[in-house]
N, C-alpha and C positions, 0 to 999 in steps of 0.2 A: 795928343803929348809931343812934347819936342823930343827928337833923338840927335843924340850928341855921338859924333864919329861913328854913325852905324850906318850901314847900307841895309834898305829893306827890299827882298824880293819876293814877289808873290806868283808863284806860278800855280794854274789850273789845267790838272791832266784828268780827262775824262775816259773811260773804260767800261764795258758791260761787266757785270759781275759774275762770277761762276756761280753756275744754277747747279742745284741737286735736286732730285726727287725729293718732296718732303712731306708729312701728313697734310691730309685734305682739310682739316678742322681749321677754322682760323682762330688765332690766338685772342684775348682780349686786347681792348687797346692799350698800347705802351708795352706791349711784349709780341714776343716774336718766336718761331723754331729756330734752335739752334741744333745742329749734327756735333754730337759731343763723342762720338767712336764708332767703331764697327766692330762686330763678333761673327763668330762662324758656330754653328750649331751641327754637329755629327753624330749619326747613330750608324755603326759598323758590325756585322758578324759573321759568321762562317757556318758551315754543314758541321752536324756533331761526327758522322761517321764515313767510311767510304764505300764497303762493299754492297751491292744490291742487296735487299733484304734484310740489313741490319736495322735495328732499332735507331730512331732518327728523328728530327722534327717533320712530321706531315704535314701537307697544305689544312688549311682549314675545310677546304673542298676540294676533293679528289675527283670530281666527276668531270672535270674537263679535258683531263690527260691521261694517258694509258688506261684507255676505257675503262675509266673508273678505277682505278687500281692503283692503291697509295704504294705498295710494296712488290717490288720484283723479285726475280727468282736470283739466288746468289749464285748459282752455277749453272752454264751452258754447256749443252753436249749434243753432238750430231754425229751420226753415222752415216757411212756412205750407203750402206743396205738394211734397211729396218730402223725401226723406232728404238727409243730409249726411253726410260722412266722420267728422264730430265727433258728439260724443255730446250729448244735450241736457239729461242729469242727471249728475252726480258726487257721491261719499261719498269724505271725508276722515280717516282717524284720526291723532292725534297724542297724544304720550305726554311728561308731564314725570317725571322721576326725582327724586322728594324721598327724603329718608332717615328711617326711624324712629328716636326716640329710644333711644339707648343706655346707658341706666343704669349706670353704672360703679361705682355704689353702692346695690345692691338690697338690699329685704330679707332674702334669703336668705344674703347675705353677713355677718351677723350672729347668733350662735346665740345661745339663752337662756342667762343666766348672765354674759354678757361684761362686762367693765369697760372696755372700749375699743370705739369703732367710730364708723362714719359711715353714713347711710342717706339716701337721697335717694328721696321721697315725693310720687308725683304726686298733684297737686290737681286740675289741670284740663288738656283739651286740644280744641284746634280744628283741623279742616281749613276753610281759606277758599278758594273759588274767587272770585279777584279780579276784579270786575266790569270795573275801568279797564281790564284787560288782556286780556278774554276776549272774543273778538267772531266774528262770521261777516258776510262782507262781498262784494258784488258790485260789480266796478268795470270801466273801461274799457268800459263798456254801448254798443255799436255797434249801428247798424241799416241794413239795407239794403233797396232798394227795387229790384225786377227785371222788365223787359218792360213789359208792359200796353200800352196802345193809344196812347201816346206823348204829345209836348207838347200841354198844355190838359186833361190829364184828371189825375184825382186818386185815389190810393189811399189808404185808411184801416187803420189798423193798431192792434190792441190787445195789450198784452204781459203777461204774468204770471209771476212766481216765485214758487215754494214753497219753503221752506227751514228749516232746524231747527240748533239747536247742542246738543248733549248732552254732560255729563261723567262720569265712572264712576270710582269708587274702590275697587275690588273687595275690597281688605283691610279695610275699614269698611262694605262692601255699600252705599255712598253713590251713588245715580242720580239725576241730575234733570237739568233743561235749560231751554228756552225754549218748548219745545212747538212745533207746525208754524206757521210764519207765511208768511201770502201778503201779496206786494208788487205793487200793480198802478199802475203809473204813467198819466199821461194818454194818450189817445189819439194816436196822432202820425201824419201824413200828411204825402206827398211827391207832386210830380208824377211821372207815369208816364214813362221814358224810352223805350219803346216797343222792338220788335226783340231780344227777350231781353237788353238791356243790364242791365248791375248798376251801381247807382250806391251808395256810403256816404254816409249822412246823418250829421248832427252828433251824433245817438244817438236812442234811443227813451226814455230817463229825462227827460220835460220838454225835447225836442229838445238835451238834454245827456249827455255821458258821465259824469256825476257818479256816484260809487257810492251805493248804498244799504247799509243794516249794521244790525245788532242786537247787543248786549252782552248779557251774563248774568253772573251771579254769586251767591253762597249761603255762608253760614258753617253750619258743622255742628258741634256739640257731641260730643264723643268722652267717653263713660261712662269713668269713671276705672277702671273694673274692665274694660274693654276695650282699654285702652293696651297697645301692644305696647314692649318695654322693651329687646330685646335687638338695637337698629339693624336694618340690612339696607334694602333698596330699598322706597319707598313710591310706588306708580305712580299717577299721576292722568292718566286717559284722556279726550281731547276727540275728539269725533264731529260731523262736519259733513255735512248733506245738502244739496243745492240742484237744481231743476230747473226749468227754461226753456220757457215756452209763447208761442206767437204765434198771432194771428186776424185773418183782414182782413174788416173790416166793412163796406166800400165801395171800389168799383173794381175794376180788372181786372189789377192787377199782384200778382207774387208778393211775399214779404216774407221777410227773413231777419232774425234777432237773433242777438247775441253776449254773454256776460260771462265775465269772468274770476273765480271763487271765490276766497275765500279764507280761512283760519281761524286765530284765534291764541288762546292759551291762558296763564293765569297763576293761579298756586296756591300755598299757603303752608301750614304745618303747624307747629303750637306745643304745647308742652308747658309748664305752669308746675308747678314743684315745691318743695317744702319741705327744707330741710338740715337732719337733726337729727343729733346729737351724744352718747355717753354720757359724762356729765360726773359727779364726784364729789358727792353731796348734801352742800352745806353745812349745818351744825347749826342755823344761822339764816339766812333769805334775806333780807335787809333791802332793801326795795324804794322805801324814800322816808326821809328824815330831816331834817326841816325846823324852822328855829327863827322865831319873831316877836316884835317888842319891842312891848310892848304899854304906854306910859305908863311905869312904873317897873319892870316885870317882864319877861323874855322865856320865852315858852313853847315848849318844843322838843316835835317830834310824830314819830313814826316809826311804820312802817309793816310787819310782815313777812309776808311768803307761806307760809313753812313754816318750822318750827320742829323739830329732833330732839334729845332730851334736852338742851333749854335750861333753867337754871337761873335766872340773872338778869341785869340789865343794871347796870352802874354806870356814873353821868353824871358824866364829868369834864370841868373847866373850865380853860382858860390865858387868859392876859391878855396875855402876851409872845410872841405870834408864837409858840403851842405849845411852847417850850421846856421850861417846867415846867408840869405839870399837876397839879391839885387834885380830888379826889374830893367831889362834891357830893352824891349820894345814890345810892339802890338801887331798883331796881323789878325787881319778881318776874317771870319768865317764864314762857310758858305750859307748857313742859314740852314737849310734842309737840304738833302742831298742824299740819293741810294747809290751813286757810283763813286768809284774811286776818285779822290781829289787828292794832290801833293802841294807842299807848301816849302817854303824856303826862307832862310833869315841867315844872314851873316854878320857875325861878331868879327867886326874889324880891328879891336883892340884887346885880345885875350890877354890876361894878366900875368898868367904865370905858367909853368910846364903841367899844372894838373887843373883843369878846370872841370867843374860840373853845371849841368844845363837840366831844366824842367820845364815843361809846358802847363801852366795854369789854364785850363780851358773853362769860360765864363758863359753860360747859357743867356738868353734873353731875360729871363725871369731872374738871372743874377746869382745862380746857381754855379758853383765852382767845383771842378774835378782836377787832379794832379795828373800828370804823366809818370812813368817809372824814371828813375834819375840816370841820366846819361853823362859818362866820363869821355873826357876827351883830351889825349895828352899831345901835346906840341912837342915831346921829345920824339925821334926818329927811334921807331921799334920795330924790331924784324918781323914780329907779330903784330902789327897794325896796317890793316890793308884798308883800300880805298875800293867800295864795290859801286859801280855806276854804269849807265843810268838805273836808276829806282824811282817808278817801273821801269821794267825792262821790255824791249821788242825782240828782236830777232838775234840780238847778239848782248851776253853782258861782261862787261870789264872787269877786271883786279888790278890793282896796282900794289907793289911792293917791292922795297930794295934787299930783301934779306936772299940770301944763296943758300939757305937751309933746304932741305928734301921735305915739302909737304904735299900733302892729299888734298883733294876735296871731293865734296859730294854733295848733290841737292837733295832735299828731301821735302815731299809734300806734306799736307795736314794729317795725311793718314800714318806717317811715319814711313813710308815707302822711298826708299834712295833711288831717284830716277836718272842721275847721272853720277858716277864714280870714276875717279880718275888722279893722276899726276896734276900737280898744280902748274895752272896754264892761266897767261893775262887775257885771254879772248875766249869765251865759252859760248858755243852755239846753242840759242834757246828756242830755235824756231818752232821745235816739235814738241815744246813743253804747254800742256793746255793752260788757258787762262788761270789765275789763282794764285794763292799767295803760298810762298816757297821758304825754307830756311837753306843756306849755304855754310857747310861747315868746313874748317879747315883742320886737319890733324897733322901730327908729325909722324915720324916711321913706326913711334909705339902704339898708335892709337890715340896718343893724347890731346884732347879738343885743344886748339890753338886760338881759336878764332869762330864766330858765327855771326852771321847776320841775315835776317829776313828781308824777303826783297818780294814785290807784286810783279807777275808776267802777266801783260796786257794781252 
């Protein structure tokens, strides 16, 4: 067709597509997998009680730890000379019952050649032993002095505690902990009461009953191929060991010490997954359509991600709020393409201050589809910006004559802001992975003033 007062410019730019791990089953002809979202599954819990021996959730199998004993003794006691009816050591087991991820849309649910279906595809998983809620403690630490030579004589005692905190996740073969810890409080002394009399002191931990404790925690990455997807119990087992010692270093009295051991645990399990759906392949996947006013002309730029049996684009214009459309020109399509391809068209005679454009895309078989309607103003506007080049390589440029304070953010397809900051005309994009992004410009109150999609090569 003959174009009057129009300049036609066709630019083809090729770049590799952004790749994602996607379901393995191949959809039917004319259909494709489309990533439509992301989500996270979380299961978390804490132990119910603290002191050894208290009622709590025991492991399903107690045979592996604590010599097969689930519940330990809740009070430890040790004499310098002789024994007592209470043990000097104890071991406790506790369990948190988390849940494995139950994937309700596994890959196995969609067969090759399907034209519909949804798959949830795990991308990462983590078991965390939460340090703020995982600890072993010795509390209510009492000391006693017994007998000796009587008033005016003093005995000195040294106390020591050995303990450890371990955790185990058998489903993923995870085992770790604090290792063996030795706690030695200051040497304590007291006047000997004589005649076999027993006197309770203020405590042996610096003459105080103040507790001692140790926390522990760790995060474990679960390989994607090892993630269990059928639900069921995920047991996290905590194991605490504690033993108390006392020795007389001076004097003639006997000494006795007591402590109350306790164990607490907290854990969580998370699985990140992508949501994929089978969708019909559009003849042309248009990912951007922009227009910019330059003095006496308007340049239209658009980019496609894929094209199937496409023939040509018709560029149409309306000057009356798109009630009537007039054809401006034609641009030949690529036909078939799976790479980014960019086109542009220059309208050298825009007719008024408010102009509307649309693309009519025509396939080889004559089928037609329309783009969204694009509004381009020829008036100077403090919130009209020029973003170029698009697609972009190492540097994105913005132009605007406004002196107003503005802020920019660059957001990926998952909604994550990768770049934030004050408005600047040159933006370093070298570290952005290849893909499709949205640049947003906001004022000081956070109100969106302008946005534009662009492609990073």
